All heavy atoms as a GROMACS GRO file, in nm:
protein
  587
    1MET      N    1 -12.530 -11.652   8.394
    1MET     CA    2 -12.661 -11.612   8.440
    1MET      C    3 -12.646 -11.525   8.564
    1MET      O    4 -12.567 -11.554   8.652
    1MET     CB    5 -12.744 -11.737   8.470
    1MET     CG    6 -12.885 -11.708   8.500
    1MET     SD    7 -12.970 -11.675   8.347
    1MET     CE    8 -13.133 -11.705   8.392
    2ILE      N    9 -12.722 -11.422   8.573
    2ILE     CA   10 -12.716 -11.330   8.686
    2ILE      C   11 -12.799 -11.386   8.800
    2ILE      O   12 -12.916 -11.422   8.782
    2ILE     CB   13 -12.768 -11.190   8.646
    2ILE    CG1   14 -12.683 -11.132   8.533
    2ILE    CG2   15 -12.770 -11.098   8.766
    2ILE    CD1   16 -12.739 -11.005   8.475
    3ASP      N   17 -12.740 -11.394   8.917
    3ASP     CA   18 -12.814 -11.436   9.036
    3ASP      C   19 -12.869 -11.311   9.103
    3ASP      O   20 -12.803 -11.246   9.183
    3ASP     CB   21 -12.721 -11.513   9.131
    3ASP     CG   22 -12.796 -11.576   9.246
    3ASP    OD1   23 -12.920 -11.566   9.250
    3ASP    OD2   24 -12.730 -11.636   9.332
    4TRP      N   25 -12.993 -11.276   9.067
    4TRP     CA   26 -13.054 -11.150   9.110
    4TRP      C   27 -13.070 -11.142   9.261
    4TRP      O   28 -13.057 -11.035   9.319
    4TRP     CB   29 -13.189 -11.130   9.042
    4TRP     CG   30 -13.177 -11.117   8.894
    4TRP    CD1   31 -13.202 -11.214   8.802
    4TRP    CD2   32 -13.134 -11.004   8.819
    4TRP    NE1   33 -13.178 -11.168   8.675
    4TRP    CE2   34 -13.136 -11.038   8.684
    4TRP    CE3   35 -13.093 -10.875   8.855
    4TRP    CZ2   36 -13.100 -10.949   8.583
    4TRP    CZ3   37 -13.058 -10.787   8.754
    4TRP    CH2   38 -13.061 -10.824   8.620
    5LYS      N   39 -13.101 -11.253   9.324
    5LYS     CA   40 -13.126 -11.252   9.469
    5LYS      C   41 -12.997 -11.242   9.550
    5LYS      O   42 -12.996 -11.186   9.658
    5LYS     CB   43 -13.204 -11.376   9.509
    5LYS     CG   44 -13.345 -11.376   9.454
    5LYS     CD   45 -13.421 -11.498   9.497
    5LYS     CE   46 -13.560 -11.495   9.435
    5LYS     NZ   47 -13.637 -11.614   9.469
    6ALA      N   48 -12.889 -11.298   9.497
    6ALA     CA   49 -12.762 -11.299   9.570
    6ALA      C   50 -12.684 -11.168   9.555
    6ALA      O   51 -12.591 -11.144   9.630
    6ALA     CB   52 -12.676 -11.416   9.524
    7ARG      N   53 -12.721 -11.086   9.460
    7ARG     CA   54 -12.646 -10.962   9.436
    7ARG      C   55 -12.668 -10.863   9.550
    7ARG      O   56 -12.779 -10.843   9.595
    7ARG     CB   57 -12.691 -10.900   9.304
    7ARG     CG   58 -12.622 -10.766   9.276
    7ARG     CD   59 -12.658 -10.712   9.142
    7ARG     NE   60 -12.563 -10.768   9.046
    7ARG     CZ   61 -12.573 -10.754   8.915
    7ARG    NH1   62 -12.673 -10.689   8.863
    7ARG    NH2   63 -12.484 -10.806   8.836
    8ASP      N   64 -12.560 -10.803   9.595
    8ASP     CA   65 -12.566 -10.697   9.696
    8ASP      C   66 -12.595 -10.567   9.620
    8ASP      O   67 -12.506 -10.505   9.564
    8ASP     CB   68 -12.433 -10.688   9.771
    8ASP     CG   69 -12.431 -10.580   9.877
    8ASP    OD1   70 -12.532 -10.507   9.891
    8ASP    OD2   71 -12.329 -10.569   9.946
    9TRP      N   72 -12.722 -10.528   9.616
    9TRP     CA   73 -12.766 -10.416   9.533
    9TRP      C   74 -12.709 -10.283   9.579
    9TRP      O   75 -12.686 -10.194   9.497
    9TRP     CB   76 -12.918 -10.412   9.525
    9TRP     CG   77 -12.970 -10.522   9.439
    9TRP    CD1   78 -13.024 -10.640   9.481
    9TRP    CD2   79 -12.965 -10.529   9.297
    9TRP    NE1   80 -13.055 -10.719   9.373
    9TRP    CE2   81 -13.020 -10.653   9.258
    9TRP    CE3   82 -12.919 -10.443   9.197
    9TRP    CZ2   83 -13.031 -10.693   9.125
    9TRP    CZ3   84 -12.931 -10.482   9.065
    9TRP    CH2   85 -12.986 -10.605   9.030
   10GLY      N   86 -12.686 -10.266   9.708
   10GLY     CA   87 -12.626 -10.141   9.756
   10GLY      C   88 -12.484 -10.126   9.705
   10GLY      O   89 -12.443 -10.019   9.659
   11ARG      N   90 -12.406 -10.234   9.714
   11ARG     CA   91 -12.268 -10.232   9.665
   11ARG      C   92 -12.265 -10.215   9.514
   11ARG      O   93 -12.184 -10.141   9.460
   11ARG     CB   94 -12.200 -10.362   9.707
   11ARG     CG   95 -12.052 -10.360   9.689
   11ARG     CD   96 -11.991 -10.480   9.763
   11ARG     NE   97 -11.892 -10.539   9.678
   11ARG     CZ   98 -11.914 -10.636   9.590
   11ARG    NH1   99 -12.031 -10.690   9.578
   11ARG    NH2  100 -11.817 -10.682   9.514
   12TRP      N  101 -12.358 -10.285   9.446
   12TRP     CA  102 -12.365 -10.273   9.301
   12TRP      C  103 -12.394 -10.128   9.261
   12TRP      O  104 -12.333 -10.076   9.169
   12TRP     CB  105 -12.474 -10.365   9.244
   12TRP     CG  106 -12.493 -10.346   9.097
   12TRP    CD1  107 -12.425 -10.408   8.998
   12TRP    CD2  108 -12.582 -10.254   9.033
   12TRP    NE1  109 -12.468 -10.362   8.876
   12TRP    CE2  110 -12.564 -10.267   8.894
   12TRP    CE3  111 -12.677 -10.163   9.080
   12TRP    CZ2  112 -12.637 -10.192   8.803
   12TRP    CZ3  113 -12.749 -10.088   8.988
   12TRP    CH2  114 -12.728 -10.103   8.850
   13ALA      N  115 -12.490 -10.064   9.329
   13ALA     CA  116 -12.527  -9.926   9.296
   13ALA      C  117 -12.408  -9.833   9.313
   13ALA      O  118 -12.383  -9.746   9.228
   13ALA     CB  119 -12.643  -9.880   9.383
   14LYS      N  120 -12.333  -9.852   9.421
   14LYS     CA  121 -12.215  -9.767   9.444
   14LYS      C  122 -12.113  -9.785   9.332
   14LYS      O  123 -12.064  -9.687   9.274
   14LYS     CB  124 -12.152  -9.802   9.579
   14LYS     CG  125 -12.027  -9.725   9.610
   14LYS     CD  126 -11.967  -9.769   9.741
   14LYS     CE  127 -11.832  -9.702   9.762
   14LYS     NZ  128 -11.765  -9.753   9.881
   15LEU      N  129 -12.082  -9.910   9.298
   15LEU     CA  130 -11.984  -9.937   9.192
   15LEU      C  131 -12.034  -9.890   9.056
   15LEU      O  132 -11.958  -9.833   8.977
   15LEU     CB  133 -11.953 -10.087   9.188
   15LEU     CG  134 -11.880 -10.144   9.309
   15LEU    CD1  135 -11.874 -10.296   9.302
   15LEU    CD2  136 -11.741 -10.086   9.322
   16ALA      N  137 -12.163  -9.909   9.027
   16ALA     CA  138 -12.219  -9.868   8.898
   16ALA      C  139 -12.220  -9.716   8.885
   16ALA      O  140 -12.191  -9.662   8.777
   16ALA     CB  141 -12.360  -9.924   8.882
   17LEU      N  142 -12.251  -9.645   8.993
   17LEU     CA  143 -12.250  -9.498   8.988
   17LEU      C  144 -12.109  -9.444   8.970
   17LEU      O  145 -12.089  -9.347   8.896
   17LEU     CB  146 -12.315  -9.440   9.113
   17LEU     CG  147 -12.468  -9.452   9.117
   17LEU    CD1  148 -12.520  -9.406   9.253
   17LEU    CD2  149 -12.531  -9.371   9.005
   18ILE      N  150 -12.013  -9.504   9.037
   18ILE     CA  151 -11.873  -9.461   9.018
   18ILE      C  152 -11.832  -9.480   8.873
   18ILE      O  153 -11.773  -9.392   8.811
   18ILE     CB  154 -11.780  -9.538   9.114
   18ILE    CG1  155 -11.803  -9.492   9.257
   18ILE    CG2  156 -11.634  -9.519   9.073
   18ILE    CD1  157 -11.733  -9.578   9.362
   19ARG      N  158 -11.867  -9.596   8.817
   19ARG     CA  159 -11.833  -9.625   8.677
   19ARG      C  160 -11.904  -9.527   8.583
   19ARG      O  161 -11.846  -9.478   8.488
   19ARG     CB  162 -11.871  -9.768   8.643
   19ARG     CG  163 -11.842  -9.806   8.500
   19ARG     CD  164 -11.874  -9.952   8.479
   19ARG     NE  165 -11.759 -10.031   8.514
   19ARG     CZ  166 -11.690 -10.101   8.424
   19ARG    NH1  167 -11.726 -10.103   8.299
   19ARG    NH2  168 -11.585 -10.169   8.460
   20ALA      N  169 -12.031  -9.496   8.611
   20ALA     CA  170 -12.107  -9.403   8.526
   20ALA      C  171 -12.048  -9.263   8.532
   20ALA      O  172 -12.039  -9.194   8.429
   20ALA     CB  173 -12.253  -9.402   8.568
   21LEU      N  174 -12.007  -9.218   8.650
   21LEU     CA  175 -11.946  -9.085   8.662
   21LEU      C  176 -11.813  -9.078   8.589
   21LEU      O  177 -11.781  -8.978   8.524
   21LEU     CB  178 -11.928  -9.048   8.810
   21LEU     CG  179 -12.056  -9.013   8.884
   21LEU    CD1  180 -12.028  -8.995   9.033
   21LEU    CD2  181 -12.119  -8.888   8.826
   22LYS      N  182 -11.734  -9.185   8.597
   22LYS     CA  183 -11.607  -9.189   8.522
   22LYS      C  184 -11.634  -9.185   8.372
   22LYS      O  185 -11.564  -9.114   8.298
   22LYS     CB  186 -11.529  -9.315   8.558
   22LYS     CG  187 -11.468  -9.312   8.695
   22LYS     CD  188 -11.392  -9.441   8.722
   22LYS     CE  189 -11.330  -9.442   8.859
   22LYS     NZ  190 -11.256  -9.567   8.885
   23THR      N  191 -11.734  -9.260   8.328
   23THR     CA  192 -11.770  -9.260   8.186
   23THR      C  193 -11.815  -9.121   8.141
   23THR      O  194 -11.777  -9.073   8.034
   23THR     CB  195 -11.882  -9.363   8.159
   23THR    OG1  196 -11.835  -9.492   8.196
   23THR    CG2  197 -11.924  -9.363   8.014
   24MET      N  198 -11.894  -9.056   8.226
   24MET     CA  199 -11.943  -8.921   8.195
   24MET      C  200 -11.826  -8.823   8.181
   24MET      O  201 -11.821  -8.744   8.087
   24MET     CB  202 -12.040  -8.876   8.303
   24MET     CG  203 -12.112  -8.749   8.273
   24MET     SD  204 -12.235  -8.719   8.400
   24MET     CE  205 -12.306  -8.567   8.341
   25ALA      N  206 -11.732  -8.830   8.274
   25ALA     CA  207 -11.616  -8.741   8.270
   25ALA      C  208 -11.530  -8.768   8.147
   25ALA      O  209 -11.485  -8.675   8.080
   25ALA     CB  210 -11.534  -8.756   8.397
   26GLN      N  211 -11.507  -8.896   8.116
   26GLN     CA  212 -11.426  -8.930   7.999
   26GLN      C  213 -11.492  -8.882   7.871
   26GLN      O  214 -11.425  -8.833   7.780
   26GLN     CB  215 -11.404  -9.081   7.993
   26GLN     CG  216 -11.314  -9.133   8.102
   26GLN     CD  217 -11.313  -9.284   8.110
   26GLN    OE1  218 -11.398  -9.352   8.053
   26GLN    NE2  219 -11.217  -9.337   8.184
   27THR      N  220 -11.624  -8.894   7.863
   27THR     CA  221 -11.696  -8.849   7.744
   27THR      C  222 -11.687  -8.698   7.730
   27THR      O  223 -11.662  -8.646   7.620
   27THR     CB  224 -11.843  -8.893   7.751
   27THR    OG1  225 -11.849  -9.035   7.766
   27THR    CG2  226 -11.918  -8.852   7.627
   28ALA      N  227 -11.703  -8.626   7.841
   28ALA     CA  228 -11.695  -8.479   7.837
   28ALA      C  229 -11.556  -8.434   7.792
   28ALA      O  230 -11.544  -8.344   7.708
   28ALA     CB  231 -11.728  -8.420   7.974
   29VAL      N  232 -11.453  -8.498   7.844
   29VAL     CA  233 -11.316  -8.462   7.805
   29VAL      C  234 -11.292  -8.493   7.658
   29VAL      O  235 -11.228  -8.416   7.587
   29VAL     CB  236 -11.213  -8.534   7.895
   29VAL    CG1  237 -11.073  -8.521   7.840
   29VAL    CG2  238 -11.220  -8.479   8.037
   30SER      N  239 -11.348  -8.604   7.611
   30SER     CA  240 -11.326  -8.641   7.471
   30SER      C  241 -11.396  -8.545   7.375
   30SER      O  242 -11.357  -8.534   7.259
   30SER     CB  243 -11.374  -8.784   7.445
   30SER     OG  244 -11.514  -8.791   7.444
   31LEU      N  245 -11.501  -8.478   7.422
   31LEU     CA  246 -11.572  -8.383   7.337
   31LEU      C  247 -11.507  -8.246   7.332
   31LEU      O  248 -11.544  -8.162   7.249
   31LEU     CB  249 -11.718  -8.370   7.384
   31LEU     CG  250 -11.803  -8.495   7.367
   31LEU    CD1  251 -11.937  -8.477   7.436
   31LEU    CD2  252 -11.821  -8.528   7.221
   32TYR      N  253 -11.412  -8.222   7.421
   32TYR     CA  254 -11.340  -8.095   7.422
   32TYR      C  255 -11.252  -8.088   7.297
   32TYR      O  256 -11.176  -8.180   7.269
   32TYR     CB  257 -11.255  -8.082   7.548
   32TYR     CG  258 -11.170  -7.958   7.548
   32TYR    CD1  259 -11.227  -7.834   7.573
   32TYR    CD2  260 -11.034  -7.965   7.522
   32TYR    CE1  261 -11.150  -7.719   7.572
   32TYR    CE2  262 -10.957  -7.851   7.522
   32TYR     CZ  263 -11.015  -7.729   7.548
   32TYR     OH  264 -10.939  -7.616   7.546
   33THR      N  265 -11.264  -7.982   7.223
   33THR     CA  266 -11.185  -7.965   7.102
   33THR      C  267 -11.060  -7.886   7.135
   33THR      O  268 -11.068  -7.773   7.186
   33THR     CB  269 -11.266  -7.890   6.994
   33THR    OG1  270 -11.390  -7.958   6.975
   33THR    CG2  271 -11.191  -7.883   6.864
   34VAL      N  272 -10.947  -7.944   7.106
   34VAL     CA  273 -10.820  -7.877   7.134
   34VAL      C  274 -10.811  -7.750   7.052
   34VAL      O  275 -10.841  -7.748   6.933
   34VAL     CB  276 -10.701  -7.971   7.102
   34VAL    CG1  277 -10.569  -7.900   7.122
   34VAL    CG2  278 -10.708  -8.096   7.186
   35GLY      N  279 -10.774  -7.643   7.118
   35GLY     CA  280 -10.761  -7.515   7.050
   35GLY      C  281 -10.886  -7.428   7.059
   35GLY      O  282 -10.883  -7.313   7.017
   36SER      N  283 -10.993  -7.484   7.112
   36SER     CA  284 -11.117  -7.406   7.127
   36SER      C  285 -11.111  -7.324   7.255
   36SER      O  286 -11.053  -7.367   7.354
   36SER     CB  287 -11.238  -7.497   7.136
   36SER     OG  288 -11.258  -7.565   7.016
   37LEU      N  289 -11.173  -7.210   7.250
   37LEU     CA  290 -11.186  -7.131   7.371
   37LEU      C  291 -11.298  -7.188   7.456
   37LEU      O  292 -11.396  -7.241   7.403
   37LEU     CB  293 -11.218  -6.985   7.336
   37LEU     CG  294 -11.110  -6.907   7.262
   37LEU    CD1  295 -11.164  -6.770   7.224
   37LEU    CD2  296 -10.986  -6.893   7.348
   38ILE      N  297 -11.282  -7.179   7.587
   38ILE     CA  298 -11.384  -7.229   7.679
   38ILE      C  299 -11.518  -7.163   7.651
   38ILE      O  300 -11.622  -7.227   7.659
   38ILE     CB  301 -11.339  -7.204   7.825
   38ILE    CG1  302 -11.226  -7.297   7.860
   38ILE    CG2  303 -11.452  -7.209   7.921
   38ILE    CD1  304 -11.263  -7.417   7.941
   39THR      N  305 -11.516  -7.037   7.615
   39THR     CA  306 -11.641  -6.965   7.591
   39THR      C  307 -11.708  -7.007   7.460
   39THR      O  308 -11.826  -6.980   7.440
   39THR     CB  309 -11.616  -6.814   7.588
   39THR    OG1  310 -11.515  -6.784   7.491
   39THR    CG2  311 -11.571  -6.764   7.725
   40ASP      N  312 -11.634  -7.072   7.371
   40ASP     CA  313 -11.689  -7.115   7.243
   40ASP      C  314 -11.751  -7.254   7.248
   40ASP      O  315 -11.811  -7.299   7.151
   40ASP     CB  316 -11.581  -7.114   7.134
   40ASP     CG  317 -11.533  -6.973   7.102
   40ASP    OD1  318 -11.608  -6.878   7.132
   40ASP    OD2  319 -11.422  -6.961   7.047
   41MET      N  320 -11.737  -7.322   7.360
   41MET     CA  321 -11.786  -7.459   7.372
   41MET      C  322 -11.938  -7.459   7.391
   41MET      O  323 -11.993  -7.372   7.458
   41MET     CB  324 -11.721  -7.529   7.490
   41MET     CG  325 -11.570  -7.531   7.488
   41MET     SD  326 -11.501  -7.643   7.367
   41MET     CE  327 -11.558  -7.797   7.428
   42ASP      N  328 -12.005  -7.557   7.334
   42ASP     CA  329 -12.150  -7.576   7.356
   42ASP      C  330 -12.165  -7.668   7.476
   42ASP      O  331 -12.174  -7.790   7.464
   42ASP     CB  332 -12.214  -7.636   7.231
   42ASP     CG  333 -12.365  -7.648   7.244
   42ASP    OD1  334 -12.419  -7.612   7.351
   42ASP    OD2  335 -12.428  -7.692   7.146
   43TRP      N  336 -12.164  -7.609   7.595
   43TRP     CA  337 -12.162  -7.685   7.719
   43TRP      C  338 -12.288  -7.767   7.740
   43TRP      O  339 -12.283  -7.876   7.798
   43TRP     CB  340 -12.137  -7.592   7.838
   43TRP     CG  341 -11.996  -7.542   7.835
   43TRP    CD1  342 -11.955  -7.417   7.798
   43TRP    CD2  343 -11.877  -7.616   7.863
   43TRP    NE1  344 -11.817  -7.410   7.803
   43TRP    CE2  345 -11.768  -7.530   7.842
   43TRP    CE3  346 -11.853  -7.747   7.902
   43TRP    CZ2  347 -11.636  -7.571   7.862
   43TRP    CZ3  348 -11.722  -7.789   7.922
   43TRP    CH2  349 -11.615  -7.701   7.901
   44MET      N  350 -12.402  -7.719   7.692
   44MET     CA  351 -12.525  -7.796   7.708
   44MET      C  352 -12.518  -7.925   7.626
   44MET      O  353 -12.556  -8.031   7.674
   44MET     CB  354 -12.646  -7.713   7.665
   44MET     CG  355 -12.779  -7.781   7.694
   44MET     SD  356 -12.802  -7.836   7.864
   44MET     CE  357 -12.829  -7.683   7.946
   45ALA      N  358 -12.466  -7.917   7.506
   45ALA     CA  359 -12.451  -8.037   7.423
   45ALA      C  360 -12.352  -8.134   7.486
   45ALA      O  361 -12.376  -8.256   7.488
   45ALA     CB  362 -12.406  -8.000   7.282
   46ILE      N  363 -12.242  -8.082   7.539
   46ILE     CA  364 -12.144  -8.168   7.605
   46ILE      C  365 -12.207  -8.238   7.725
   46ILE      O  366 -12.189  -8.359   7.744
   46ILE     CB  367 -12.020  -8.087   7.646
   46ILE    CG1  368 -11.941  -8.046   7.521
   46ILE    CG2  369 -11.931  -8.166   7.742
   46ILE    CD1  370 -11.827  -7.953   7.546
   47PHE      N  371 -12.285  -8.164   7.804
   47PHE     CA  372 -12.351  -8.224   7.920
   47PHE      C  373 -12.451  -8.331   7.876
   47PHE      O  374 -12.457  -8.439   7.934
   47PHE     CB  375 -12.421  -8.117   8.004
   47PHE     CG  376 -12.500  -8.176   8.117
   47PHE    CD1  377 -12.436  -8.223   8.230
   47PHE    CD2  378 -12.638  -8.186   8.108
   47PHE    CE1  379 -12.509  -8.280   8.333
   47PHE    CE2  380 -12.711  -8.242   8.211
   47PHE     CZ  381 -12.647  -8.289   8.324
   48GLU      N  382 -12.531  -8.301   7.776
   48GLU     CA  383 -12.633  -8.396   7.730
   48GLU      C  384 -12.572  -8.525   7.678
   48GLU      O  385 -12.618  -8.635   7.710
   48GLU     CB  386 -12.720  -8.332   7.622
   48GLU     CG  387 -12.811  -8.223   7.675
   48GLU     CD  388 -12.880  -8.144   7.566
   48GLU    OE1  389 -12.849  -8.164   7.446
   48GLU    OE2  390 -12.967  -8.062   7.600
   49ILE      N  391 -12.467  -8.514   7.599
   49ILE     CA  392 -12.400  -8.632   7.545
   49ILE      C  393 -12.334  -8.712   7.657
   49ILE      O  394 -12.344  -8.835   7.662
   49ILE     CB  395 -12.298  -8.592   7.436
   49ILE    CG1  396 -12.372  -8.533   7.316
   49ILE    CG2  397 -12.213  -8.711   7.395
   49ILE    CD1  398 -12.281  -8.462   7.217
   50SER      N  399 -12.271  -8.642   7.750
   50SER     CA  400 -12.205  -8.709   7.862
   50SER      C  401 -12.306  -8.777   7.954
   50SER      O  402 -12.283  -8.889   8.002
   50SER     CB  403 -12.122  -8.609   7.942
   50SER     OG  404 -12.022  -8.553   7.861
   51ALA      N  405 -12.418  -8.713   7.978
   51ALA     CA  406 -12.523  -8.773   8.060
   51ALA      C  407 -12.580  -8.898   7.992
   51ALA      O  408 -12.608  -8.998   8.058
   51ALA     CB  409 -12.634  -8.673   8.088
   52GLY      N  410 -12.594  -8.892   7.862
   52GLY     CA  411 -12.639  -9.010   7.788
   52GLY      C  412 -12.542  -9.126   7.801
   52GLY      O  413 -12.583  -9.242   7.818
   53ALA      N  414 -12.414  -9.096   7.796
   53ALA     CA  415 -12.312  -9.200   7.814
   53ALA      C  416 -12.321  -9.261   7.954
   53ALA      O  417 -12.305  -9.382   7.971
   53ALA     CB  418 -12.173  -9.143   7.789
   54ALA      N  419 -12.348  -9.178   8.055
   54ALA     CA  420 -12.362  -9.227   8.192
   54ALA      C  421 -12.482  -9.320   8.205
   54ALA      O  422 -12.475  -9.424   8.271
   54ALA     CB  423 -12.373  -9.111   8.290
   55VAL      N  424 -12.593  -9.285   8.139
   55VAL     CA  425 -12.713  -9.370   8.143
   55VAL      C  426 -12.684  -9.505   8.076
   55VAL      O  427 -12.718  -9.610   8.130
   55VAL     CB  428 -12.832  -9.299   8.074
   55VAL    CG1  429 -12.949  -9.395   8.053
   55VAL    CG2  430 -12.875  -9.180   8.157
   56PHE      N  431 -12.618  -9.502   7.962
   56PHE     CA  432 -12.583  -9.628   7.896
   56PHE      C  433 -12.488  -9.711   7.982
   56PHE      O  434 -12.496  -9.833   7.984
   56PHE     CB  435 -12.521  -9.602   7.758
   56PHE     CG  436 -12.622  -9.560   7.655
   56PHE    CD1  437 -12.606  -9.442   7.586
   56PHE    CD2  438 -12.733  -9.638   7.628
   56PHE    CE1  439 -12.700  -9.402   7.491
   56PHE    CE2  440 -12.828  -9.599   7.533
   56PHE     CZ  441 -12.810  -9.482   7.465
   57SER      N  442 -12.398  -9.646   8.052
   57SER     CA  443 -12.308  -9.716   8.143
   57SER      C  444 -12.387  -9.788   8.253
   57SER      O  445 -12.358  -9.904   8.285
   57SER     CB  446 -12.208  -9.618   8.205
   57SER     OG  447 -12.128  -9.683   8.300
   58LEU      N  448 -12.485  -9.720   8.310
   58LEU     CA  449 -12.568  -9.783   8.414
   58LEU      C  450 -12.645  -9.902   8.357
   58LEU      O  451 -12.656 -10.006   8.422
   58LEU     CB  452 -12.665  -9.681   8.473
   58LEU     CG  453 -12.604  -9.578   8.567
   58LEU    CD1  454 -12.710  -9.474   8.604
   58LEU    CD2  455 -12.549  -9.644   8.691
   59ILE      N  456 -12.697  -9.887   8.237
   59ILE     CA  457 -12.774  -9.996   8.176
   59ILE      C  458 -12.685 -10.118   8.152
   59ILE      O  459 -12.724 -10.231   8.184
   59ILE     CB  460 -12.840  -9.949   8.044
   59ILE    CG1  461 -12.949  -9.846   8.075
   59ILE    CG2  462 -12.897 -10.067   7.966
   59ILE    CD1  463 -13.002  -9.773   7.953
   60THR      N  464 -12.565 -10.096   8.101
   60THR     CA  465 -12.476 -10.210   8.076
   60THR      C  466 -12.423 -10.269   8.206
   60THR      O  467 -12.386 -10.386   8.210
   60THR     CB  468 -12.358 -10.171   7.985
   60THR    OG1  469 -12.286 -10.063   8.043
   60THR    CG2  470 -12.407 -10.132   7.846
   61SER      N  471 -12.421 -10.190   8.313
   61SER     CA  472 -12.374 -10.241   8.442
   61SER      C  473 -12.468 -10.344   8.502
   61SER      O  474 -12.428 -10.422   8.588
   61SER     CB  475 -12.353 -10.126   8.541
   61SER     OG  476 -12.247 -10.044   8.499
   62VAL      N  477 -12.593 -10.345   8.458
   62VAL     CA  478 -12.689 -10.444   8.509
   62VAL      C  479 -12.641 -10.585   8.477
   62VAL      O  480 -12.660 -10.678   8.556
   62VAL     CB  481 -12.829 -10.419   8.450
   62VAL    CG1  482 -12.925 -10.531   8.485
   62VAL    CG2  483 -12.882 -10.286   8.501
   63ALA      N  484 -12.575 -10.602   8.364
   63ALA     CA  485 -12.524 -10.734   8.325
   63ALA      C  486 -12.411 -10.781   8.415
   63ALA      O  487 -12.384 -10.900   8.423
   63ALA     CB  488 -12.477 -10.731   8.180
   64GLY      N  489 -12.347 -10.690   8.483
   64GLY     CA  490 -12.238 -10.727   8.573
   64GLY      C  491 -12.124 -10.627   8.565
   64GLY      O  492 -12.104 -10.564   8.463
   65LEU      N  493 -12.055 -10.616   8.674
   65LEU     CA  494 -11.941 -10.526   8.683
   65LEU      C  495 -11.816 -10.605   8.719
   65LEU      O  496 -11.818 -10.683   8.814
   65LEU     CB  497 -11.965 -10.420   8.792
   65LEU     CG  498 -12.076 -10.320   8.766
   65LEU    CD1  499 -12.108 -10.244   8.894
   65LEU    CD2  500 -12.033 -10.223   8.659
   66PRO      N  501 -11.706 -10.584   8.647
   66PRO     CA  502 -11.582 -10.652   8.684
   66PRO      C  503 -11.538 -10.615   8.826
   66PRO      O  504 -11.481 -10.696   8.897
   66PRO     CB  505 -11.480 -10.603   8.582
   66PRO     CG  506 -11.558 -10.544   8.472
   66PRO     CD  507 -11.690 -10.503   8.527
   67GLU      N  508 -11.571 -10.492   8.866
   67GLU     CA  509 -11.532 -10.447   9.000
   67GLU      C  510 -11.599 -10.530   9.109
   67GLU      O  511 -11.542 -10.548   9.216
   67GLU     CB  512 -11.569 -10.299   9.020
   67GLU     CG  513 -11.492 -10.204   8.932
   67GLU     CD  514 -11.563 -10.175   8.800
   67GLU    OE1  515 -11.648 -10.256   8.757
   67GLU    OE2  516 -11.531 -10.074   8.738
   68GLU      N  517 -11.719 -10.580   9.083
   68GLU     CA  518 -11.788 -10.664   9.182
   68GLU      C  519 -11.707 -10.789   9.211
   68GLU      O  520 -11.687 -10.826   9.327
   68GLU     CB  521 -11.925 -10.707   9.129
   68GLU     CG  522 -12.037 -10.613   9.157
   68GLU     CD  523 -12.170 -10.670   9.114
   68GLU    OE1  524 -12.183 -10.713   8.998
   68GLU    OE2  525 -12.260 -10.671   9.198
   69LYS      N  526 -11.661 -10.855   9.107
   69LYS     CA  527 -11.583 -10.978   9.123
   69LYS      C  528 -11.449 -10.951   9.188
   69LYS      O  529 -11.405 -11.025   9.275
   69LYS     CB  530 -11.568 -11.046   8.988
   69LYS     CG  531 -11.697 -11.097   8.933
   69LYS     CD  532 -11.681 -11.151   8.794
   69LYS     CE  533 -11.818 -11.183   8.738
   69LYS     NZ  534 -11.823 -11.176   8.596
   70ASP      N  535 -11.381 -10.844   9.144
   70ASP     CA  536 -11.251 -10.810   9.200
   70ASP      C  537 -11.262 -10.780   9.348
   70ASP      O  538 -11.181 -10.824   9.428
   70ASP     CB  539 -11.191 -10.687   9.129
   70ASP     CG  540 -11.155 -10.715   8.984
   70ASP    OD1  541 -11.147 -10.834   8.948
   70ASP    OD2  542 -11.136 -10.619   8.909
   71ASP      N  543 -11.365 -10.706   9.386
   71ASP     CA  544 -11.386 -10.670   9.526
   71ASP      C  545 -11.415 -10.793   9.611
   71ASP      O  546 -11.367 -10.806   9.722
   71ASP     CB  547 -11.500 -10.568   9.536
   71ASP     CG  548 -11.494 -10.487   9.664
   71ASP    OD1  549 -11.382 -10.468   9.716
   71ASP    OD2  550 -11.599 -10.443   9.711
   72LYS      N  551 -11.494 -10.886   9.558
   72LYS     CA  552 -11.525 -11.011   9.630
   72LYS      C  553 -11.398 -11.093   9.651
   72LYS      O  554 -11.376 -11.149   9.757
   72LYS     CB  555 -11.627 -11.092   9.553
   72LYS     CG  556 -11.767 -11.077   9.601
   72LYS     CD  557 -11.856 -11.176   9.529
   72LYS     CE  558 -12.000 -11.131   9.545
   72LYS     NZ  559 -12.092 -11.209   9.467
   73ASP      N  560 -11.316 -11.102   9.546
   73ASP     CA  561 -11.192 -11.180   9.554
   73ASP      C  562 -11.098 -11.124   9.657
   73ASP      O  563 -11.032 -11.195   9.730
   73ASP     CB  564 -11.123 -11.187   9.418
   73ASP     CG  565 -11.203 -11.267   9.315
   73ASP    OD1  566 -11.292 -11.345   9.358
   73ASP    OD2  567 -11.178 -11.250   9.196
   74ASN      N  568 -11.090 -10.991   9.666
   74ASN     CA  569 -10.998 -10.926   9.759
   74ASN      C  570 -11.049 -10.930   9.902
   74ASN      O  571 -10.970 -10.932   9.996
   74ASN     CB  572 -10.974 -10.782   9.718
   74ASN     CG  573 -10.896 -10.772   9.588
   74ASN    OD1  574 -10.823 -10.864   9.553
   74ASN    ND2  575 -10.912 -10.665   9.516
   75ASN      N  576 -11.181 -10.927   9.922
   75ASN     CA  577 -11.238 -10.921  10.058
   75ASN      C  578 -11.287 -11.055  10.109
   75ASN      O  579 -11.315 -11.069  10.226
   75ASN     CB  580 -11.354 -10.821  10.063
   75ASN     CG  581 -11.306 -10.679  10.045
   75ASN    OD1  582 -11.193 -10.646  10.077
   75ASN    ND2  583 -11.392 -10.595   9.990
   76GLY      N  584 -11.305 -11.151  10.024
   76GLY     CA  585 -11.365 -11.275  10.067
   76GLY      C  586 -11.277 -11.389  10.049
   76GLY      O  587 -11.254 -11.486  10.095
   0.00000   0.00000   0.00000
């Protein structure tokens, strides 16, 4: 069960945004087709798909982040 009141929302936001940006970058790289010219890429589609992945990452981060627990264990 998530303890909503005990969660440090500022720390959570920082960790969730870092995770979302990493997810976005990984998705963009995965959409790159080997052998394609940079000018032939549909950059708007790549951005839209990657942004969608970042949003889904933020949504799933509400359930909890492993980084939150790891950081608590190391600092507390």
